[in-house]
ZALO-514418 format. One record per residue (C-alpha): residue number from 1; z, x, y. Coordinates in steps of 0.1 Angstrom, whole numbers, plus 5000, padded with zeros to 4 digits. Each point is the difference from the previous one (the first is absolute). Example, Ala and Ser with C-alpha at 12.3 -4.5 7.8 and 13.67 -1.06 7.14 Angstrom:
{num: 1 Z: 5078 X: 5123 Y: 4955}
{num: 2 Z: 4993 X: 5014 Y: 5034}
END
This chain:
{num: 1 Z: 3304 X: 2216 Y: 3617}
{num: 2 Z: 5027 X: 4990 Y: 4977}
{num: 3 Z: 4979 X: 4972 Y: 4986}
{num: 4 Z: 4973 X: 5021 Y: 4997}
{num: 5 Z: 5023 X: 5024 Y: 4979}
{num: 6 Z: 5011 X: 4971 Y: 4978}
{num: 7 Z: 4962 X: 4990 Y: 4993}
{num: 8 Z: 4990 X: 5035 Y: 4988}
{num: 9 Z: 5031 X: 5002 Y: 4976}
{num: 10 Z: 4990 X: 4966 Y: 4987}
{num: 11 Z: 4967 X: 5009 Y: 4996}
{num: 12 Z: 5009 X: 5033 Y: 4984}
{num: 13 Z: 5026 X: 4986 Y: 4978}
{num: 14 Z: 4973 X: 4975 Y: 4986}
{num: 15 Z: 4976 X: 5029 Y: 4994}
{num: 16 Z: 5026 X: 5017 Y: 4978}
{num: 17 Z: 5016 X: 4972 Y: 4985}
{num: 18 Z: 4962 X: 4984 Y: 4986}
{num: 19 Z: 4993 X: 5027 Y: 4976}
{num: 20 Z: 5034 X: 5003 Y: 4989}
{num: 21 Z: 4997 X: 4959 Y: 4994}
{num: 22 Z: 4968 X: 5008 Y: 4984}
{num: 23 Z: 5014 X: 5029 Y: 4977}
{num: 24 Z: 5025 X: 4977 Y: 4985}
{num: 25 Z: 4977 X: 4977 Y: 4983}
{num: 26 Z: 5000 X: 5004 Y: 4965}
{num: 27 Z: 4964 X: 5004 Y: 4989}
{num: 28 Z: 4990 X: 4977 Y: 4968}
{num: 29 Z: 4966 X: 5006 Y: 4979}
{num: 30 Z: 4982 X: 4972 Y: 4991}
{num: 31 Z: 4983 X: 5007 Y: 4968}
{num: 32 Z: 4964 X: 4981 Y: 4992}
{num: 33 Z: 4969 X: 5000 Y: 4978}
{num: 34 Z: 4981 X: 4993 Y: 5029}
{num: 35 Z: 4970 X: 4985 Y: 4979}
{num: 36 Z: 5010 X: 4963 Y: 4996}
{num: 37 Z: 4983 X: 4977 Y: 5026}
{num: 38 Z: 5012 X: 4980 Y: 5020}
{num: 39 Z: 5035 X: 5014 Y: 4997}
{num: 40 Z: 4995 X: 5038 Y: 5002}
{num: 41 Z: 4972 X: 5018 Y: 5009}
{num: 42 Z: 4981 X: 5026 Y: 5016}
{num: 43 Z: 4979 X: 4995 Y: 5034}
{num: 44 Z: 4986 X: 5026 Y: 5018}
{num: 45 Z: 5025 X: 5027 Y: 4985}
{num: 46 Z: 5032 X: 4976 Y: 5009}
{num: 47 Z: 5020 X: 4980 Y: 4977}
{num: 48 Z: 5001 X: 4961 Y: 5005}
{num: 49 Z: 5001 X: 4967 Y: 4985}
{num: 50 Z: 5023 X: 4972 Y: 4999}
{num: 51 Z: 5030 X: 5022 Y: 4983}
{num: 52 Z: 4995 X: 5027 Y: 5022}
{num: 53 Z: 5000 X: 4979 Y: 5035}
{num: 54 Z: 5027 X: 4979 Y: 4988}
{num: 55 Z: 5022 X: 5031 Y: 5001}
{num: 56 Z: 4989 X: 5013 Y: 5030}
{num: 57 Z: 5008 X: 4969 Y: 5019}
{num: 58 Z: 5034 X: 5001 Y: 4983}
{num: 59 Z: 5004 X: 5033 Y: 5010}
{num: 60 Z: 4995 X: 4994 Y: 5034}
{num: 61 Z: 5037 X: 4973 Y: 4998}
{num: 62 Z: 5018 X: 5026 Y: 4979}
{num: 63 Z: 5021 X: 5030 Y: 5018}
{num: 64 Z: 5003 X: 5032 Y: 4985}
{num: 65 Z: 4975 X: 5006 Y: 4979}
{num: 66 Z: 4963 X: 5015 Y: 5001}
{num: 67 Z: 4981 X: 4988 Y: 4975}
{num: 68 Z: 4970 X: 5024 Y: 4987}
{num: 69 Z: 4970 X: 4990 Y: 4974}
{num: 70 Z: 4993 X: 5020 Y: 4971}
{num: 71 Z: 4969 X: 4993 Y: 4979}
{num: 72 Z: 5005 X: 5011 Y: 4963}
{num: 73 Z: 4996 X: 4986 Y: 4965}
{num: 74 Z: 5011 X: 4970 Y: 4983}
{num: 75 Z: 5016 X: 5019 Y: 4975}
{num: 76 Z: 5018 X: 5023 Y: 5026}
{num: 77 Z: 5011 X: 4972 Y: 5021}
{num: 78 Z: 5036 X: 4990 Y: 4979}
{num: 79 Z: 5002 X: 5039 Y: 4990}
{num: 80 Z: 5003 X: 5008 Y: 5035}
{num: 81 Z: 5026 X: 4970 Y: 5008}
{num: 82 Z: 5019 X: 5013 Y: 4972}
{num: 83 Z: 5003 X: 5035 Y: 5013}
{num: 84 Z: 5002 X: 4995 Y: 5034}
{num: 85 Z: 4969 X: 5008 Y: 5015}
{num: 86 Z: 4992 X: 4968 Y: 5012}
{num: 87 Z: 5026 X: 4971 Y: 5009}
{num: 88 Z: 4971 X: 4969 Y: 5000}
{num: 89 Z: 4977 X: 4987 Y: 4980}
{num: 90 Z: 4968 X: 4977 Y: 5014}
{num: 91 Z: 4975 X: 4993 Y: 4972}
{num: 92 Z: 4995 X: 4964 Y: 5002}
{num: 93 Z: 5034 X: 5001 Y: 4974}
{num: 94 Z: 5006 X: 4973 Y: 4981}
{num: 95 Z: 5037 X: 4991 Y: 4986}
{num: 96 Z: 5013 X: 5011 Y: 4963}
{num: 97 Z: 5034 X: 5006 Y: 4986}
{num: 98 Z: 4993 X: 5038 Y: 4991}
{num: 99 Z: 4995 X: 5003 Y: 5037}
{num: 100 Z: 5025 X: 4984 Y: 5010}
{num: 101 Z: 5024 X: 5016 Y: 4980}
{num: 102 Z: 4993 X: 5035 Y: 5017}
{num: 103 Z: 4987 X: 4991 Y: 5036}
{num: 104 Z: 5008 X: 4974 Y: 5026}
{num: 105 Z: 4976 X: 4973 Y: 5009}
{num: 106 Z: 4993 X: 4986 Y: 5036}
{num: 107 Z: 4998 X: 4964 Y: 5006}
{num: 108 Z: 4962 X: 4989 Y: 4985}
{num: 109 Z: 4976 X: 5004 Y: 5025}
{num: 110 Z: 4972 X: 4981 Y: 4984}
{num: 111 Z: 4991 X: 4978 Y: 4976}
{num: 112 Z: 4973 X: 5013 Y: 4976}
{num: 113 Z: 4991 X: 4982 Y: 4968}
{num: 114 Z: 4986 X: 5018 Y: 4969}
{num: 115 Z: 4968 X: 4995 Y: 4988}
{num: 116 Z: 4979 X: 5001 Y: 4969}
{num: 117 Z: 4961 X: 5018 Y: 5005}
{num: 118 Z: 4976 X: 5004 Y: 4975}
{num: 119 Z: 4961 X: 5003 Y: 5003}
{num: 120 Z: 4981 X: 4963 Y: 5004}
{num: 121 Z: 4982 X: 5000 Y: 4967}
{num: 122 Z: 5035 X: 5006 Y: 4981}
{num: 123 Z: 5031 X: 4981 Y: 5017}
{num: 124 Z: 5034 X: 5003 Y: 4997}
{num: 125 Z: 5014 X: 4968 Y: 5013}
{num: 126 Z: 5040 X: 5003 Y: 4988}
{num: 127 Z: 5023 X: 5031 Y: 4983}
{num: 128 Z: 4994 X: 4985 Y: 4969}
{num: 129 Z: 4965 X: 5011 Y: 5003}
{num: 130 Z: 5009 X: 5035 Y: 5000}
{num: 131 Z: 5003 X: 5008 Y: 4959}
{num: 132 Z: 4980 X: 5025 Y: 4988}
{num: 133 Z: 4987 X: 5007 Y: 5034}
{num: 134 Z: 5005 X: 5036 Y: 5019}
{num: 135 Z: 5010 X: 5004 Y: 5035}
{num: 136 Z: 5005 X: 5026 Y: 5023}
{num: 137 Z: 5032 X: 5010 Y: 5020}
{num: 138 Z: 5025 X: 5029 Y: 5015}
{num: 139 Z: 5032 X: 5006 Y: 4982}
{num: 140 Z: 5031 X: 4988 Y: 5018}
{num: 141 Z: 4982 X: 4968 Y: 5015}
{num: 142 Z: 5012 X: 4967 Y: 4998}
{num: 143 Z: 4965 X: 4984 Y: 4986}
{num: 144 Z: 5004 X: 5025 Y: 4971}
{num: 145 Z: 5034 X: 4990 Y: 4991}
{num: 146 Z: 4986 X: 4962 Y: 5003}
{num: 147 Z: 4977 X: 5013 Y: 4973}
{num: 148 Z: 5023 X: 5014 Y: 4980}
{num: 149 Z: 5022 X: 4975 Y: 5000}
{num: 150 Z: 4974 X: 4975 Y: 4988}
{num: 151 Z: 4993 X: 5024 Y: 4972}
{num: 152 Z: 5035 X: 5001 Y: 4990}
{num: 153 Z: 5000 X: 4962 Y: 4988}
{num: 154 Z: 4961 X: 5002 Y: 4989}
{num: 155 Z: 5003 X: 5032 Y: 4978}
{num: 156 Z: 4975 X: 4981 Y: 4978}
{num: 157 Z: 4969 X: 5004 Y: 5019}
{num: 158 Z: 5016 X: 5021 Y: 5035}
{num: 159 Z: 4977 X: 5013 Y: 5027}
{num: 160 Z: 4994 X: 5036 Y: 5010}
{num: 161 Z: 5008 X: 5018 Y: 5029}
{num: 162 Z: 4980 X: 5028 Y: 5012}
{num: 163 Z: 5020 X: 5023 Y: 5025}
{num: 164 Z: 4966 X: 5011 Y: 5022}
{num: 165 Z: 5018 X: 5012 Y: 5028}
{num: 166 Z: 4969 X: 4987 Y: 5020}
{num: 167 Z: 5010 X: 4982 Y: 5031}
{num: 168 Z: 4992 X: 4959 Y: 5002}
{num: 169 Z: 4969 X: 5003 Y: 5015}
{num: 170 Z: 4985 X: 5022 Y: 4973}
{num: 171 Z: 5015 X: 4979 Y: 4970}
{num: 172 Z: 4984 X: 4966 Y: 5019}
{num: 173 Z: 4966 X: 5023 Y: 5001}
{num: 174 Z: 5007 X: 5009 Y: 4964}
{num: 175 Z: 5009 X: 4966 Y: 4991}
{num: 176 Z: 4968 X: 4983 Y: 5009}
{num: 177 Z: 4979 X: 5026 Y: 4985}
{num: 178 Z: 5022 X: 4997 Y: 4965}
{num: 179 Z: 5020 X: 5028 Y: 4995}
{num: 180 Z: 5024 X: 4974 Y: 4990}
{num: 181 Z: 5010 X: 4963 Y: 4998}
{num: 182 Z: 5023 X: 4991 Y: 5026}
{num: 183 Z: 5025 X: 5013 Y: 5027}
{num: 184 Z: 5033 X: 4983 Y: 5016}
{num: 185 Z: 5009 X: 5008 Y: 5035}
{num: 186 Z: 5009 X: 4982 Y: 5033}
{num: 187 Z: 4976 X: 4972 Y: 5015}
{num: 188 Z: 4997 X: 5014 Y: 5037}
{num: 189 Z: 4992 X: 5036 Y: 4989}
{num: 190 Z: 4973 X: 4987 Y: 4971}
{num: 191 Z: 4986 X: 4975 Y: 5029}
{num: 192 Z: 4997 X: 5026 Y: 5022}
{num: 193 Z: 4984 X: 5028 Y: 4978}
{num: 194 Z: 4975 X: 4973 Y: 4984}
{num: 195 Z: 4986 X: 4987 Y: 5036}
{num: 196 Z: 4998 X: 5034 Y: 5009}
{num: 197 Z: 4983 X: 5014 Y: 4971}
{num: 198 Z: 4981 X: 4969 Y: 4995}
{num: 199 Z: 5011 X: 4999 Y: 4961}
{num: 200 Z: 4989 X: 4974 Y: 4976}
{num: 201 Z: 5036 X: 4992 Y: 4986}
{num: 202 Z: 5019 X: 4971 Y: 4989}
{num: 203 Z: 5035 X: 4992 Y: 5016}
{num: 204 Z: 5027 X: 4980 Y: 4987}
{num: 205 Z: 5035 X: 4998 Y: 5012}
{num: 206 Z: 5027 X: 5006 Y: 4973}
{num: 207 Z: 5025 X: 4974 Y: 4994}
{num: 208 Z: 5036 X: 5023 Y: 4995}
{num: 209 Z: 5030 X: 4999 Y: 5010}
{num: 210 Z: 5001 X: 5036 Y: 5009}
{num: 211 Z: 5010 X: 5005 Y: 5040}
{num: 212 Z: 4964 X: 5002 Y: 5017}
{num: 213 Z: 5016 X: 5014 Y: 5032}
{num: 214 Z: 4994 X: 5031 Y: 5018}
{num: 215 Z: 5028 X: 5026 Y: 5011}
{num: 216 Z: 5008 X: 5027 Y: 5015}
{num: 217 Z: 5024 X: 5026 Y: 4977}
{num: 218 Z: 5025 X: 5024 Y: 5012}
{num: 219 Z: 5017 X: 5029 Y: 4983}
{num: 220 Z: 5035 X: 4987 Y: 4990}
{num: 221 Z: 5021 X: 5020 Y: 5021}
{num: 222 Z: 4981 X: 4980 Y: 5031}
{num: 223 Z: 5023 X: 4973 Y: 5002}
{num: 224 Z: 4999 X: 5001 Y: 5038}
{num: 225 Z: 4965 X: 5004 Y: 5005}
{num: 226 Z: 4993 X: 4972 Y: 4976}
{num: 227 Z: 5024 X: 4980 Y: 5019}
{num: 228 Z: 4986 X: 5008 Y: 5033}
{num: 229 Z: 4962 X: 4994 Y: 4988}
{num: 230 Z: 5010 X: 4965 Y: 4986}
{num: 231 Z: 5014 X: 4993 Y: 5037}
{num: 232 Z: 4973 X: 5012 Y: 5012}
{num: 233 Z: 4975 X: 4982 Y: 4978}
{num: 234 Z: 5022 X: 4964 Y: 5011}
{num: 235 Z: 4992 X: 5008 Y: 5037}
{num: 236 Z: 4961 X: 5006 Y: 4991}
{num: 237 Z: 4998 X: 4965 Y: 4984}
{num: 238 Z: 5021 X: 4984 Y: 5026}
{num: 239 Z: 4978 X: 5013 Y: 5025}
{num: 240 Z: 4967 X: 4994 Y: 4982}
{num: 241 Z: 4993 X: 5037 Y: 4997}
{num: 242 Z: 4998 X: 4996 Y: 4963}
{num: 243 Z: 4976 X: 4971 Y: 4996}
{num: 244 Z: 4974 X: 5019 Y: 5024}
{num: 245 Z: 5004 X: 5031 Y: 4976}
{num: 246 Z: 4993 X: 4979 Y: 4973}
{num: 247 Z: 4970 X: 4982 Y: 5013}
{num: 248 Z: 4984 X: 5035 Y: 5017}
{num: 249 Z: 5003 X: 5021 Y: 4965}
{num: 250 Z: 5004 X: 4969 Y: 4972}
{num: 251 Z: 4974 X: 4974 Y: 5016}
{num: 252 Z: 5028 X: 4972 Y: 5003}
{num: 253 Z: 5035 X: 4993 Y: 4999}
{num: 254 Z: 5015 X: 5015 Y: 4967}
{num: 255 Z: 5036 X: 4993 Y: 5008}
{num: 256 Z: 5031 X: 4994 Y: 4979}
{num: 257 Z: 5028 X: 4976 Y: 5012}
{num: 258 Z: 5023 X: 5017 Y: 4974}
{num: 259 Z: 5018 X: 5032 Y: 5021}
{num: 260 Z: 5032 X: 4995 Y: 4981}
{num: 261 Z: 4984 X: 5027 Y: 4973}
{num: 262 Z: 5021 X: 5033 Y: 5006}
END
C-alpha cells in the first residue's frame, strides 16, 4: 500500500512538474521570408527548407528554449530583430561586416558561393562585365553591397541597381525575358530555381574573396542562445545529421570545415 502511494505521488509530481518545466522555456521567434528555395520555403502550408530544418534539429538538442517560426517580408526581418519582435533570422544569410556589427552570427551552416546569372545570348562571365548594365536586388543585401562596392571603384561606368522587391524566382523569370541584364545571387538557390522552372540562363561562379558561407543570425542580446546553437550545430556535424540535411535539401554536401567564426 505504501509502495502504491509512493508511486501515485511520483506520477502526480511528474504531471505537475511537466507543465511547469515547459512554462520555463523561453520562446524564440525565428523570422524568415520563406520564399527562397532550398533554404526556406513553404510546402503544404508549412515552412521547410535547409535553414528551417537545421534550426529544428538544433532545437531538439537545446534546453530552455521553444522555437516558433514567423514568415515575414525581407525588409521586416532585421527591423524585427532590432525591435525585439524576433530573436533569430534564417533566410539564406551571408556574412557582412555591417550585420556583424549589429547582430550575432552562428557558425556557418553551409557554404554557397555567389554566381552571376545572365541570358544565354548576353553572357556576363565576370564582375568586370557589369559596367553599364542593370541588375535587380533588395535593399540591405550582401549582393547589392557587392555591386555598390564595385561601382565605387568604377565610377566612370557603374552598374545600375533597380530595387524591385521581387522574390528571386520572379527576378530570374524577368531576367530570362530581358527586363534587366544580370543577377547576382547564391549558387544553390539559382540552380534550384532554374531547374524547377526550366529557365534558359547562363550561370558563372564569381571569383571573390567575399565570404560565401550561410549562417543563422541572432539578435545582439541572445548570446546564450547563440552559444547553445553553435554547440548543437557541432553535435549535428559529428553525428552526420547536418550532412544528411545538406544532401536532402541542398542536393549534395555543402558543408564547411570553417567552424571558427562567431
